[in-house]
N, CA, C and O of each residue as an XYZ file, in Angstrom:
1000
protein
N      94.970    101.430    100.598
C      96.649    102.046    100.848
C      96.603    100.215    100.065
O      96.646     99.860     98.887
N      96.479     99.248    101.631
C      96.818     97.799    101.124
C      96.615     97.166    100.278
O      95.417     96.886    100.228
N      97.442     96.552     99.158
C      97.434     96.246     97.208
C      97.365     97.222     96.833
O      97.481     97.330     95.612
N      97.187     98.211     97.476
C      97.651     99.667     96.385
C      99.024     99.840     96.194
O      99.772     99.743     95.222
N      99.203    100.213     97.756
C     100.103    101.343     97.653
C     101.418    100.139     98.380
O     102.583    100.370     98.057
N     101.279     99.538     98.845
C     101.637     98.067     99.585
C     100.964     97.560    100.168
O      99.961     97.841    100.825
N     102.054     95.922     99.726
C     100.990     94.547    100.091
C     102.264     94.537    101.382
O     103.487     94.518    101.246
N     101.173     94.567    103.022
C     101.705     93.927    104.021
C     102.489     95.606    104.100
O     102.139     96.782    104.001
N     104.008     94.637    104.394
C     105.244     95.306    105.240
C     105.506     95.796    103.435
O     105.837     96.964    103.639
N     105.528     95.729    102.795
C     106.446     95.163    101.468
C     105.859     96.822    100.304
O     104.668     97.113    100.200
N     106.805     97.507     99.714
C     106.389     98.241     99.141
C     105.484     97.735     97.548
O     106.089     96.763     97.096
N     104.736     97.966     96.983
C     104.458     97.978     95.306
C     105.150     98.818     94.500
O     105.099    100.046     94.571
N     106.111     97.880     93.360
C     106.499     98.578     92.990
C     105.982     99.664     91.901
O     104.955     99.590     91.226
N     106.911    100.641     91.904
C     106.352    101.917     91.778
C     105.163    102.762     91.969
O     104.561    103.450     91.145
N     104.926    102.556     93.335
C     104.254    103.337     94.352
C     104.785    104.512     94.278
O     104.299    105.513     93.751
N     105.965    104.376     94.898
C     106.843    105.845     95.024
C     106.350    106.479     93.921
O     105.434    107.293     93.811
N     107.261    105.878     92.935
C     106.915    107.141     91.558
C     105.436    107.741     91.195
O     105.273    108.744     90.501
N     104.745    107.232     91.578
C     103.187    107.286     91.158
C     103.205    108.738     92.440
O     103.376    109.870     91.988
N     103.061    108.592     93.630
C     102.585    109.110     94.312
C     103.682    110.456     93.890
O     103.109    111.507     93.603
N     104.644    110.456     93.861
C     106.280    111.897     93.256
C     106.010    111.546     92.088
O     107.007    111.513     91.366
N     104.555    111.119     91.346
C     104.353    111.997     89.873
C     102.964    113.250     90.290
O     102.671    114.204     89.569
N     102.159    112.828     91.885
C     100.885    113.201     91.683
C     101.303    114.482     92.519
O     100.524    115.434     92.463
N     102.603    114.625     93.390
C     103.432    115.577     93.518
C     103.678    116.490     92.670
O     103.046    117.507     92.387
N     104.566    116.102     92.305
C     105.148    117.111     91.413
C     104.421    117.654     90.177
O     104.894    118.514     89.434
N     102.988    116.951     90.002
C     101.983    116.938     88.782
C     101.023    118.154     89.707
O     100.297    118.694     88.871
N     100.743    118.809     91.192
C     100.100    119.260     91.576
C      98.491    118.868     91.519
O      97.403    119.411     91.326
N      99.160    117.331     91.868
C      97.322    116.461     91.013
C      96.777    116.542     92.950
O      97.239    115.608     93.606
N      96.209    117.193     93.464
C      95.568    116.482     94.814
C      94.978    115.503     94.683
O      94.223    115.222     93.752
N      95.445    114.417     96.247
C      94.711    113.716     96.251
C      94.930    113.433     98.205
O      95.451    114.178     99.035
N      94.137    111.745     98.416
C      94.646    111.539     99.802
C      94.378    110.246     99.641
O      93.580    109.820     98.805
N      95.373    109.183    100.846
C      94.766    107.658    100.882
C      93.301    107.639    101.834
O      93.027    108.115    102.935
N      92.656    106.981    101.001
C      91.802    106.870    102.095
C      91.441    104.975    102.148
O      91.012    103.966    101.589
N      91.922    105.488    103.083
C      91.556    103.996    104.189
C      90.811    103.573    104.840
O      90.670    104.331    105.800
N      89.737    102.133    104.955
C      89.323    101.898    106.335
C      89.707    101.212    107.322
O      89.248    100.156    107.757
N      90.207    101.572    107.526
C      91.056    101.087    108.431
C      91.227    102.318    109.742
O      91.942    103.267    109.420
N      90.793    102.353    110.782
C      90.492    103.680    111.773
C      90.952    103.137    112.926
O      90.264    103.510    113.877
N      92.166    102.134    113.344
C      92.935    101.942    113.979
C      93.952    103.297    114.470
O      94.013    103.991    115.485
N      94.917    103.236    112.771
C      95.886    104.625    113.040
C      95.439    105.407    112.916
O      94.423    105.488    112.225
N      96.234    106.848    113.821
C      95.380    108.410    112.968
C      96.729    108.421    111.685
O      97.614    107.693    111.236
N      96.133    109.797    111.513
C      96.465    110.236    109.700
C      98.027    110.493    110.512
O      98.732    109.945    109.665
N      98.897    110.911    111.465
C     100.272    110.926    110.828
C     100.754    109.679    111.663
O     101.843    109.904    112.191
N     100.318    108.605    111.890
C     100.990    107.341    112.277
C     100.719    106.249    110.407
O     101.361    105.275    110.012
N      99.826    106.811    109.884
C      99.389    106.707    108.312
C     100.853    107.268    107.746
O     101.442    106.368    107.146
N     101.328    108.073    107.769
C     102.309    108.987    107.386
C     104.140    108.354    107.711
O     105.134    108.305    106.987
N     103.933    108.041    108.846
C     105.330    107.598    109.543
C     105.238    106.145    108.454
O     106.309    105.771    107.976
N     104.124    105.464    108.138
C     104.229    103.987    108.028
C     105.328    104.450    106.199
O     106.362    104.143    105.606
N     104.411    105.124    106.114
C     104.882    104.986    104.727
C     106.064    106.161    104.426
O     106.278    106.509    103.264
N     106.705    106.661    105.395
C     107.755    106.751    105.104
C     109.047    106.199    105.466
O     110.180    106.648    105.293
N     108.569    104.960    106.091
C     109.310    103.928    106.100
C     109.336    102.991    105.525
O     110.017    102.036    105.899
N     108.498    102.967    104.285
C     108.790    101.839    103.122
C     108.610    103.422    102.311
O     107.444    103.629    101.977
N     109.560    104.507    101.970
C     110.027    105.316    100.863
C     109.115    105.943    100.368
O     109.324    105.953     99.155
N     107.790    106.732    100.710
C     107.222    107.626    100.443
C     107.034    108.717    101.580
O     106.668    108.525    102.740
N     107.244    109.453    101.199
C     107.273    110.902    102.154
C     105.688    111.720    101.527
O     105.356    112.128    100.414
N     105.064    111.688    102.751
C     103.837    112.898    102.081
C     103.372    113.404    103.421
O     103.951    113.150    104.477
N     102.079    114.278    103.281
C     101.628    114.472    104.560
C      99.810    114.401    104.762
O      98.865    114.144    104.017
N     100.029    114.893    106.607
C      98.376    114.424    107.423
C      97.992    114.822    106.402
O      97.053    114.039    106.259
N      97.953    115.782    105.066
C      96.847    116.297    104.839
C      96.310    115.345    103.265
O      95.298    115.374    102.564
N      97.315    114.740    103.244
C      97.273    112.989    102.455
C      96.565    111.981    102.693
O      96.297    111.067    101.912
N      96.222    112.116    103.828
C      95.816    110.873    104.705
C      93.604    110.823    105.069
O      93.182    111.803    105.682
N      92.995    110.198    104.834
C      91.382    110.236    105.323
C      90.875    109.178    105.420
O      90.323    108.605    104.481
N      91.050    108.404    107.427
C      90.676    107.145    107.057
C      89.030    107.213    107.469
O      88.427    108.284    107.529
N      88.509    106.122    107.697
C      87.010    106.280    107.741
C      86.880    106.689    109.754
O      85.864    106.752    110.446
N      88.154    106.864    110.101
C      87.668    107.149    111.134
C      87.590    108.167    111.286
O      86.639    108.421    112.024
N      88.362    109.399    110.819
C      87.896    110.248    110.527
C      86.601    110.918    109.888
O      85.971    111.948    110.126
N      86.477    109.843    108.939
C      84.856    110.241    108.315
C      84.177    109.866    108.976
O      83.078    110.269    108.593
N      83.987    108.841    110.485
C      83.041    108.170    110.951
C      83.121    109.557    112.137
O      82.341    109.598    113.088
N      84.224    110.685    111.887
C      84.543    111.185    113.724
C      83.131    112.695    113.381
O      82.221    113.150    114.075
N      83.817    113.114    111.519
C      83.141    113.521    111.318
C      81.688    113.837    111.059
O      81.216    114.974    111.039
N      81.163    112.939    110.902
C      79.651    112.520    110.475
C      78.922    111.908    112.139
O      77.695    111.809    112.108
N      79.480    111.591    113.253
C      78.992    112.524    114.021
C      79.413    113.513    115.106
O      79.321    113.420    116.330
N      79.829    114.346    114.442
C      80.538    115.639    114.742
C      78.809    116.420    114.747
O      78.011    116.925    115.537
N      78.993    115.987    112.849
C      77.130    116.849    112.038
C      76.016    116.210    112.899
O      75.198    116.784    113.618
N      76.071    115.744    112.814
C      74.664    114.565    113.748
C      73.962    114.760    114.822
O      72.747    114.887    114.970
N      75.323    114.782    115.991
C      75.245    114.980    117.052
C      76.229    116.387    117.747
O      77.284    115.874    118.121
N      76.256    117.569    117.975
C      77.191    117.992    118.218
C      77.017    117.803    119.429
O      75.904    117.789    119.954
N      78.460    117.576    120.233
C      78.592    117.067    121.717
C      77.718    116.455    122.343
O      77.023    116.690    123.332
N      77.910    115.185    121.253
C      77.148    114.025    121.538
C      78.528    112.552    122.430
O      79.736    112.318    122.439
N      77.175    111.961    123.042
C      78.429    110.532    123.319
C      78.634    109.477    122.257
O      78.342    109.343    121.068
N      79.342    108.692    123.317
C      79.842    107.279    122.238
C      80.374    106.611    123.385
O      80.990    107.136    124.313
N      80.070    105.358    123.231
C      81.089    104.232    124.036
C      81.756    103.345    122.476
O      81.071    103.128    121.477
N      82.823    103.061    122.599
C      83.908    103.543    121.606
C      84.874    101.860    122.095
O      85.722    101.665    122.965
N      84.087    100.687    120.820
C      85.133     99.676    120.476
C      86.059    100.271    119.601
O      85.600    100.809    118.593
N      87.104    100.279    119.764
C      88.386    100.821    118.707
C      89.453    101.162    120.070
O      89.561    100.886    121.265
N      90.391    102.246    118.602
C      91.481    101.559    118.942
C      92.225    103.723    118.828
O      91.257    104.484    118.837
N      93.872    104.632    118.726
C      94.226    105.496    118.629
C      93.169    106.294    117.813
O      92.565    107.144    118.466
N      92.770    106.145    116.220
C      92.625    106.999    115.495
C      91.223    106.698    115.473
O      90.660    107.198    114.500
N      90.473    106.029    116.252
C      89.483    106.435    116.514
C      88.924    107.284    117.335
O      88.161    108.249    117.375
N      89.593    106.565    118.002
C      89.528    107.478    119.947
C      90.032    109.508    119.472
O      89.664    110.487    120.122
N      90.475    109.517    118.835
C      90.875    110.973    118.384
C      90.232    111.181    117.468
O      89.476    112.134    117.660
N      90.150    110.744    116.524
C      88.480    111.125    115.497
C      87.900    112.322    116.146
O      88.144    113.527    116.209
N      86.830    111.287    116.706
C      86.028    111.506    118.085
C      85.816    112.121    118.473
O      84.707    112.638    118.346
N      87.072    112.697    119.546
C      87.430    113.625    120.481
C      87.225    114.570    119.546
O      86.269    115.335    119.666
N      88.133    114.660    118.427
C      88.464    116.223    117.848
C      87.351    116.223    117.380
O      87.441    117.304    116.799
N      86.468    115.919    117.183
C      84.879    116.091    116.562
C      84.293    116.834    117.736
O      83.592    117.787    117.396
N      84.391    116.661    118.865
C      83.048    117.075    119.688
C      81.918    116.111    120.502
O      80.806    116.351    120.972
N      82.870    114.747    120.420
C      82.250    113.668    120.484
C      82.742    113.091    122.015
O      83.871    112.604    121.939
N      82.118    113.029    123.479
C      82.723    112.500    124.458
C      82.342    111.142    124.929
O      81.152    110.848    125.042
N      83.367    110.232    125.231
C      83.300    109.293    125.191
C      82.822    108.688    126.543
O      83.399    109.039    127.572
N      81.857    107.849    126.591
C      81.353    106.984    128.057
C      81.494    106.159    127.782
O      81.730    105.683    126.672
N      81.303    105.430    129.493
C      81.264    103.972    129.942
C      79.694    103.979    130.168
O      79.364    102.977    130.802
N      78.682    104.753    129.863
C      77.316    104.568    130.593
C      75.972    105.581    129.777
O      75.927    106.801    129.623
N      75.004    104.539    129.379
C      74.276    105.433    128.865
C      74.595    106.551    127.532
O      74.425    107.763    127.668
N      75.127    105.861    126.123
C      75.786    106.563    125.062
C      75.036    107.156    124.338
O      73.941    107.277    124.887
N      75.072    107.587    123.386
C      74.348    107.922    122.153
C      74.572    106.883    121.086
O      73.780    106.110    120.547
N      75.803    107.066    120.935
C      76.060    105.831    120.265
C      77.084    104.980    120.680
O      78.058    105.135    121.416
N      76.596    103.955    119.974
C      78.374    102.909    120.477
C      78.717    102.492    118.319
O      77.967    102.053    117.448
N      79.711    102.792    118.311
C      80.848    103.046    117.606
C      81.988    101.999    117.569
O      82.996    102.075    118.272
N      81.665    100.771    116.459
C      82.430     99.845    116.835
C      83.768    100.496    115.684
O      83.446    101.456    114.984
N      85.339     99.883    115.536
C      85.858     99.713    114.505
C      87.303     98.505    115.099
O      87.421     97.542    115.857
N      88.175     99.337    114.176
C      89.019     97.556    114.129
C      89.573     97.964    115.261
O      89.554     99.138    115.629
N      90.356     96.581    116.186
C      91.786     96.749    118.121
C      90.896     94.811    117.689
O      90.128     94.042    117.109
N      92.137     95.243    118.812
C      92.325     93.711    119.436
C      92.074     93.993    120.683
O      91.684     92.987    121.277
N      92.152     95.380    121.663
C      92.611     95.464    122.618
C      90.821     95.464    124.149
O      90.661     95.639    125.357
N      89.741     95.056    122.563
C      88.628     95.166    124.040
C      88.194     93.545    123.844
O      88.702     92.669    123.143
N      87.229     93.522    124.611
C      87.024     91.675    125.459
C      85.035     91.729    124.745
O      84.110     92.438    124.349
N      85.616     90.062    125.108
C      84.084     89.256    125.598
C      83.264     90.277    126.033
O      82.240     90.678    125.479
N      83.936     90.807    127.394
C      82.414     91.495    128.294
C      82.206     93.422    127.592
O      81.184     94.098    127.706
N      83.309     93.786    127.025
C      82.862     95.187    126.250
C      82.060     95.510    125.046
O      81.425     96.473    124.614
N      82.558     93.473    124.439
C      81.048     93.392    123.415
C      79.710     93.605    123.391
O      78.944     94.227    122.656
N      79.536     92.465    125.072
C      78.584     92.441    125.959
C      77.805     94.111    126.208
O      76.796     94.631    125.732
N      78.813     94.555    127.152
C      78.277     95.560    127.217
C      77.936     96.464    126.147
O      76.899     96.849    126.688
N      77.964     97.121    125.062
C      77.834     97.943    123.743
C      76.509     96.945    123.054
O      75.667     97.634    122.479
N      76.254     95.544    123.048
C      74.899     94.489    122.888
C      74.268     95.567    124.038
O      73.684     96.468    123.437
N      74.220     95.712    125.219
C      73.190     96.049    126.466
C      72.775     97.850    125.994
O      71.823     98.619    125.863
N      74.496     97.756    125.864
C      73.809     99.659    124.864
C      72.541     99.608    124.067
O      71.397     99.970    124.341
N      73.164     98.953    122.809
C      72.497     98.563    121.775
C      70.964     99.166    121.961
O      70.372    100.210    121.687
N      70.610     97.630    122.718
C      69.364     97.452    123.491
C      68.360     98.334    123.882
O      67.149     98.388    123.670
N      69.482     99.286    124.755
C      68.876    100.218    125.994
C      68.083    100.938    124.942
O      66.859    100.991    125.065
N      68.751    101.559    123.803
C      68.502    102.772    122.969
C      69.674    103.085    122.315
O      69.207    103.630    121.316
N      70.714    103.115    122.199
C      72.132    103.338    121.915
C      72.070    103.476    120.678
O      71.395    102.467    120.477
N      72.302    104.123    119.146
C      72.552    103.570    117.503
C      74.102    103.197    117.716
O      74.940    103.773    118.410
N      74.241    101.915    116.804
C      74.591    101.833    116.509
C      75.773    102.001    115.194
O      75.396    101.758    114.048
N      76.941    102.349    115.409
C      77.630    102.860    114.007
C      78.963    101.620    114.129
O      79.105    100.877    115.100
N      79.393    101.625    113.531
C      80.493    100.804    112.399
C      81.497    101.225    111.580
O      80.986    101.312    110.464
N      83.218    101.687    111.494
C      83.628    102.378    110.533
C      83.968    101.433    109.472
O      85.003    101.655    108.843
N      83.329    100.517    109.205
C      83.607     99.583    107.671
C      82.801     98.421    108.311
O      82.260     98.287    109.409
N      82.950     97.454    106.971
C      82.485     96.154    107.207
C      83.631     95.450    106.847
O      83.717     94.223    106.786
N      84.703     96.438    106.557
C      85.309     94.936    105.578
C      86.333     93.500    106.125
O      87.222     93.477    106.976
N      85.881     92.586    105.412
C      86.110     91.560    105.561
C      86.976     91.080    106.013
O      87.805     91.990    105.989
N      87.897     89.429    106.876
C      88.660     88.968    107.127
C      89.358     88.303    105.649
O      88.757     87.798    104.701
N      90.664     88.481    105.815
C      91.508     88.077    104.221
C      91.120     86.451    104.486
O      91.323     85.513    103.715
N      90.779     86.436    105.217
C      90.401     84.130    105.512
C      91.565     83.983    105.450
O      91.840     83.642    104.300
N      92.882     84.084    106.375
C      94.577     83.429    105.901
C      95.198     82.713    107.292
O      95.541     83.709    107.929
N      95.397     82.023    107.781
C      95.539     80.838    108.576
C      97.065     82.380    109.200
O      97.950     82.899    108.519
N      96.734     82.572    110.529
C      97.684     83.661    110.901
C      96.977     84.861    110.990
O      97.222     85.749    111.806
N      96.514     84.871    110.546
C      95.794     86.727    110.259
C      95.241     86.787    111.653
O      94.355     86.070    112.119
N      96.141     88.103    112.464
C      96.100     88.297    113.835
C      94.804     89.303    114.020
O      94.537     89.669    115.165
N      93.705     89.919    112.523
C      92.585     90.528    113.242
C      91.796     89.722    112.759
O      92.025     89.150    111.694
N      90.476     89.496    113.627
C      89.240     88.753    113.691
C      88.460     89.423    112.570
O      87.364     89.022    112.180
N      89.349     90.863    111.904
C      88.327     91.539    110.543
C      86.735     92.040    111.324
O      86.111     91.169    111.932
N      86.334     93.058    111.269
C      85.473     93.706    111.857
C      84.305     93.800    111.270
O      83.449     94.593    111.662
N      84.093     92.767    109.975
C      82.898     92.095    109.198
C      82.599     91.278    110.576
O      81.612     91.667    111.200
N      83.332     90.199    111.117
C      82.871     89.504    111.484
C      82.022     90.134    112.998
O      81.099     89.536    113.551
N      82.623     91.495    113.466
C      82.784     91.964    114.985
C      81.349     92.031    114.779
O      80.450     91.518    115.445
N      81.274     93.013    113.365
C      79.502     93.409    113.340
C      78.556     92.786    113.059
O      77.531     93.210    112.525
N      78.840     91.534    113.442
C      77.787     90.538    112.786
C      77.598     90.293    113.783
O      76.394     90.414    114.010
N      78.438     89.810    115.074
C      78.095     89.536    116.193
C      77.724     90.418    116.600
O      77.241     89.860    117.586
N      77.443     91.590    116.773
C      76.772     92.915    117.861
C      75.420     93.034    116.615
O      74.518     93.708    117.111
N      75.083     92.595    115.259
C      73.791     92.804    114.926
C      72.918     91.486    115.500
O      71.771     91.355    115.927
N      73.810     90.775    115.334
C      72.933     89.258    115.266
C      72.854     89.310    116.762
O      72.094     88.394    117.076
N      73.316     90.008    117.967
C      73.076     89.546    119.532
C      71.951     90.964    119.308
O      70.893     90.501    118.881
N      71.862     92.321    119.441
C      70.974     92.954    119.116
C      69.968     93.036    118.212
O      68.984     93.572    118.722
N      69.785     92.686    116.933
C      69.338     92.521    116.543
C      69.044     94.122    115.574
O      68.308     94.292    114.603
N      69.865     95.032    116.240
C      70.020     95.809    115.144
C      71.194     95.701    114.209
O      72.216     95.018    114.277
N      70.621     96.852    113.019
C      71.643     96.191    111.766
C      72.852     97.707    112.125
O      72.438     98.784    112.555
N      73.914     97.492    111.904
C      74.672     99.006    111.852
C      74.445     99.595    110.077
O      74.230     99.191    108.934
N      74.746    101.177    111.129
C      75.000    101.881    110.312
C      76.862    102.560    109.659
O      77.791    103.182    110.174
N      76.588    102.011    108.414
C      78.572    101.757    108.236
C      79.469    103.177    107.005
O      79.243    103.311    105.802
N      80.360    103.935    107.788
C      80.800    105.136    107.208
C      81.732    104.704    106.745
O      82.123    105.255    105.715
N      82.281    103.880    107.120
C      83.991    103.817    105.879
C      82.941    103.123    104.424
O      81.953    102.408    104.257
N      83.573    103.614    103.917
C      84.124    102.099    102.286
C      83.201    101.609    102.101
O      83.230    100.779    103.010
N      81.725    101.336    101.263
C      82.235    101.852     99.926
C      80.872    103.082    100.823
O      79.853    103.073    100.132
N      80.763    103.713    101.674
C      79.277    103.913    101.474
C      79.611    105.340    101.985
O      80.536    105.704    102.711
N      78.098    106.410    101.122
C      78.621    107.656    100.440
C      78.824    109.031    101.058
O      78.892    110.097    100.445
N      78.964    108.715    103.192
C      79.374    109.548    103.528
C      80.821    109.252    103.955
O      81.153    110.126    104.756
N      81.935    108.270    103.721
C      83.272    108.675    103.690
C      83.732    108.586    102.729
O      84.877    109.030    102.644
N      82.833    107.712    100.971
C      83.156    109.370     99.977
C      83.278    110.049     99.336
O      84.107    110.086     98.427
N      82.005    111.254     99.781
C      81.622    112.195    100.069
C      82.844    113.011    100.618
O      83.731    113.739    100.172
N      82.407    112.485    101.868
C      83.646    113.954    103.137
C      85.308    113.190    102.722
O      86.303    113.663    103.271
N      85.423    112.264    101.945
C      86.772    112.287    100.910
C      86.716    113.994    100.106
O      87.241    115.100    100.227
N      85.917    113.427     99.438
C      86.298    114.299     98.652
C      85.913    115.215     98.451
O      86.044    115.609     97.292
N      85.173    116.159     99.497
C      85.027    117.423     99.800
C      86.596    117.401    100.744
O      87.364    118.102    100.085
N      87.086    117.051    101.580
C      88.614    117.327    102.219
C      89.619    117.012    101.647
O      90.644    116.774    102.285
N      89.552    116.905     99.839
C      90.150    117.385     99.054
C      90.451    118.378     98.232
O      91.481    118.687     97.633
N      88.217    119.323     98.372
C      88.121    120.158     97.911
C      87.882    120.167     96.880
O      88.125    121.085     96.098
N      87.140    118.739     96.545
C      87.804    118.693     94.995
C      85.578    118.380     94.397
O      84.746    118.181     95.282
N      85.315    118.410     93.423
C      83.895    118.289     93.127
C      84.081    117.065     92.153
O      85.123    116.764     91.571
N      82.892    116.431     92.092
C      82.447    115.030     91.850
C      83.248    114.681     89.980
O      83.888    113.840     89.349
N      82.532    116.172     89.837
C      84.007    115.225     87.745
C      84.905    115.421     87.846
O      85.459    115.186     86.772
N      86.212    116.093     89.227
C      87.250    115.718     89.116
C      87.521    114.772     90.203
O      88.526    115.232     90.744
N      87.256    113.949     90.678
C      87.571    112.751     91.160
C      87.203    111.267     90.974
O      86.167    110.602     90.957
N      89.005    110.973     90.795
C      89.172    109.670     90.951
C      89.425    109.183     91.474
O      90.351    109.433     92.245
N      88.477    107.618     91.418
C      88.631    106.946     93.361
C      90.053    105.276     92.425
O      89.593    104.546     91.547
N      91.369    105.126     92.857
C      91.537    103.903     92.484
C      92.122    103.712     94.030
O      92.457    104.367     95.018
N      91.949    101.694     93.299
C      91.359    100.709     94.365
C      91.987     99.344     94.021
O      92.558     99.336     92.930
N      92.003     98.479     94.539
C      92.139     97.143     94.761
C      91.267     96.155     94.634
O      91.415     95.060     94.091
N      89.632     96.967     95.584
C      88.425     96.301     95.577
C      87.430     96.379     94.730
O      87.000     97.531     94.679
N      86.809     95.552     93.954
C      85.605     95.778     93.340
C      84.620     96.677     94.601
O      84.466     97.894     94.703
N      83.991     95.430     95.567
C      83.132     95.504     96.603
C      83.171     97.171     97.645
O      82.208     97.681     98.218
N      84.597     97.685     97.596
C      84.789     98.440     98.251
C      84.830    100.212     97.425
O      84.045    101.159     97.451
N      85.937    100.015     96.874
C      86.642    101.026     96.716
C      85.927    101.763     95.499
O      85.570    102.941     95.486
N      85.789    100.798     94.450
C      84.925    100.622     93.087
C      83.604    100.743     93.064
O      82.857    101.491     92.435
N      83.403     99.822     93.913
C      81.553    100.026     94.388
C      81.099    101.499     94.260
O      80.389    102.161     93.502
N      81.972    101.722     95.544
C      81.748    103.235     96.048
C      82.070    104.242     95.220
O      81.277    105.177     95.104
N      83.113    104.232     94.602
C      83.346    105.852     93.888
C      82.066    105.534     92.558
O      81.576    106.592     92.161
N      81.572    104.432     91.952
C      80.675    104.190     90.923
C      79.233    105.071     91.631
O      78.626    105.980     91.066
N      79.040    104.711     92.491
C      78.038    105.130     93.207
C      77.841    106.737     93.575
O      76.836    107.382     93.874
N      78.810    106.991     93.471
C      79.419    108.499     94.326
C      79.148    109.235     92.388
O      78.655    110.355     92.258
N      79.461    108.592     91.431
C      79.601    109.231     90.319
C      81.692    109.459     89.929
O      81.999    110.052     88.895
N      82.596    109.028     90.682
C      83.740    109.300     90.029
C      83.599    108.228     89.227
O      82.880    107.251     89.015
N      85.098    109.102     88.665
C      86.208    108.181     87.540
C      86.553    107.078     88.983
O      86.584    107.309     90.191
N      86.788    105.764     88.135
C      87.476    104.470     88.873
C      88.529    103.628     88.358
O      88.704    102.940     87.353
N      89.008    103.851     89.142
C      90.526    102.438     88.278
C      90.943    101.698     89.435
O      91.144    102.056     90.595
N      91.043    100.419     88.773
C      91.065     99.150     89.634
C      92.380     98.978     89.477
O      92.954     99.072     88.392
N      93.107     98.625     90.933
C      94.447     97.833     90.049
C      94.474     96.331     90.410
O      93.536     95.880     91.068
N      95.555     95.473     89.997
C      94.979     94.490     90.415
C      96.268     94.039     90.999
O      96.669     92.992     90.492
N      97.010     94.527     91.901
C      98.014     94.186     92.944
C      97.492     93.907     94.204
O      98.190     93.762     95.207
N      95.697     93.791     94.159
C      95.447     93.622     95.417
C      94.958     92.299     95.405
O      95.441     91.262     94.949
N      93.483     92.638     96.235
C      92.527     91.651     96.384
C      91.669     91.257     94.829
O      91.552     90.058     94.575
N      91.276     91.953     94.150
C      90.060     91.598     92.677
C      91.241     91.353     92.057
O      92.356     91.833     92.261
N      90.799     90.415     91.150
C      91.446     89.728     89.775
C      90.418     90.077     88.342
O      89.345     90.675     88.409
N      91.006     89.578     87.159
C      90.683     90.199     85.899
C      89.413     89.780     85.705
O      88.513     90.326     85.066
N      89.417     87.949     86.797
C      88.819     87.307     86.326
C      87.226     87.050     86.531
O      86.344     86.381     85.993
N      87.411     88.331     88.056
C      85.906     87.865     88.917
C      85.073     89.917     87.955
O      84.027     90.553     88.082
N      85.619     89.992     87.609
C      85.075     91.602     86.819
C      83.119     91.525     86.209
O      82.213     92.353     86.305
N      83.186     89.751     85.454
C      82.155     89.901     84.970
C      81.281     89.996     86.106
O      80.301     90.742     86.116
N      81.822     88.796     87.660
C      80.411     89.296     88.620
C      79.146     90.118     88.464
O      77.943     90.032     88.218
N      80.672     91.438     88.909
C      79.957     92.994     88.942
C      78.797     93.670     87.910
O      79.116     93.791     86.727
N      77.703     94.030     88.265
C      76.685     94.302     86.826
C      77.583     95.984     87.186
O      77.109     96.903     86.517
N      78.694     96.373     88.080
C      79.240     97.883     87.060
C      80.584     97.356     86.879
O      80.798     96.144     86.886
N      81.457     98.191     86.725
C      83.234     98.493     86.386
C      83.373     99.767     86.490
O      82.678    100.778     86.596
N      84.872     99.336     86.412
C      85.669    100.675     86.469
C      85.941    100.762     85.517
O      85.841     99.773     84.791
N      86.420    101.963     85.017
C      86.297    103.426     84.019
C      88.036    102.538     83.105
O      88.331    102.335     81.927
N      88.865    102.216     84.650
C      90.211    101.208     84.006
C      90.501    100.436     85.044
O      90.434    100.461     86.273
N      90.837     99.758     84.202
C      92.054     97.783     85.128
C      93.426     98.199     84.399
O      93.813     98.087     83.235
N      93.872     98.610     85.312
C      95.143     98.533     85.493
C      95.950     97.010     86.837
O      95.598     96.385     87.838
N      97.548     97.169     85.588
C      97.918     96.091     87.101
C      98.274     96.474     88.007
O      98.135     95.760     89.000
N      98.742     97.430     88.112
C      99.221     98.490     89.437
C      99.303     99.861     89.022
O      99.000    100.148     87.864
N      99.832    101.105     90.168
C      99.606    102.327     90.066
C     100.463    102.342     88.534
O     100.018    102.485     87.395
N     101.763    102.150     88.987
C     102.922    102.186     88.038
C     102.724    102.359     86.340
O     103.526    102.758     85.497
N     101.003    101.783     86.179
C     100.930    101.933     84.759
C     100.496    102.467     84.158
O     100.262    102.453     82.950
N     100.032    103.929     86.117
C      99.209    104.952     85.518
C      99.853    105.536     84.623
O     100.905    104.902     84.525
N      99.858    106.744     83.581
C     100.532    107.139     82.909
C      99.907    108.976     83.146
O      98.774    108.851     82.681
N      99.980    109.946     83.425
C      99.403    111.363     83.558
C     100.170    111.510     81.689
O     101.052    111.043     80.968
N      98.719    112.797     81.717
C      97.205    113.242     81.730
C      96.179    111.532     81.567
O      96.013    110.829     80.570
N      95.947    111.450     82.226
C      94.096    111.093     81.798
C      93.780    111.398     81.273
O      93.813    112.600     81.010
N      92.890    110.060     80.358
C      92.331    110.750     79.356
C      91.417    112.019     79.822
O      91.563    113.086     79.227
N      90.449    111.902     80.915
C      89.420    112.606     81.254
C      90.137    113.418     82.241
O      89.207    113.791     82.956
N      91.417    114.026     82.827
C      92.076    115.224     83.734
C      91.754    115.649     82.333
O      91.715    114.927     81.336
N      91.502    117.094     82.426
C      92.144    118.335     81.883
C      93.826    118.886     82.314
O      94.281    119.919     81.825
């Protein structure tokens, strides 16, 4: 979403028209975001403030993917969570009980409300046998004044302290890429991923066999494309340059 539909609190030019075209053309779509803090309803409300009107069925978050994954893996399982609203809601909706001791899983998501003391407790739980799950490994943008440490940094801290690698459920993990497609009710050949990040959006789509479109309105630049062993099917400046029908859409 950030870098594709909006930049911070500013709508990217033409994004509202692009989404309207999807709706008018009856093309199923979802905003697939690695941010696990917001619920789908909160995402819908933010988009409405920016001038885009959609429904919760148009949102799929890493929190939703994590909840479904844990619910499938361990029905009625337990988890100690370092995270906020969207993640807590999804785990609860998928039958995972949130606990403060002896959890089956330690689940890490974005957030600013957990403390180093809570992180230390999570480390002890993992060393005692809990499985370590992180909703994504998105890095910090490394900009002065950024108000979020970045989940990649927190994940690395816990991995170093425990000697255990986290299992990642968000993009580019096949867990989220596949469950988002199923959420839409699409087959592999019907699915296209549009994103601004080669390492998550495009890599995840390529690995799953989806068509991919890179937009240059966010993180990735055209100069960086030669650095990767994979490439998107299409590169455009922003979503307002995408016209219908695309050559691979019938």
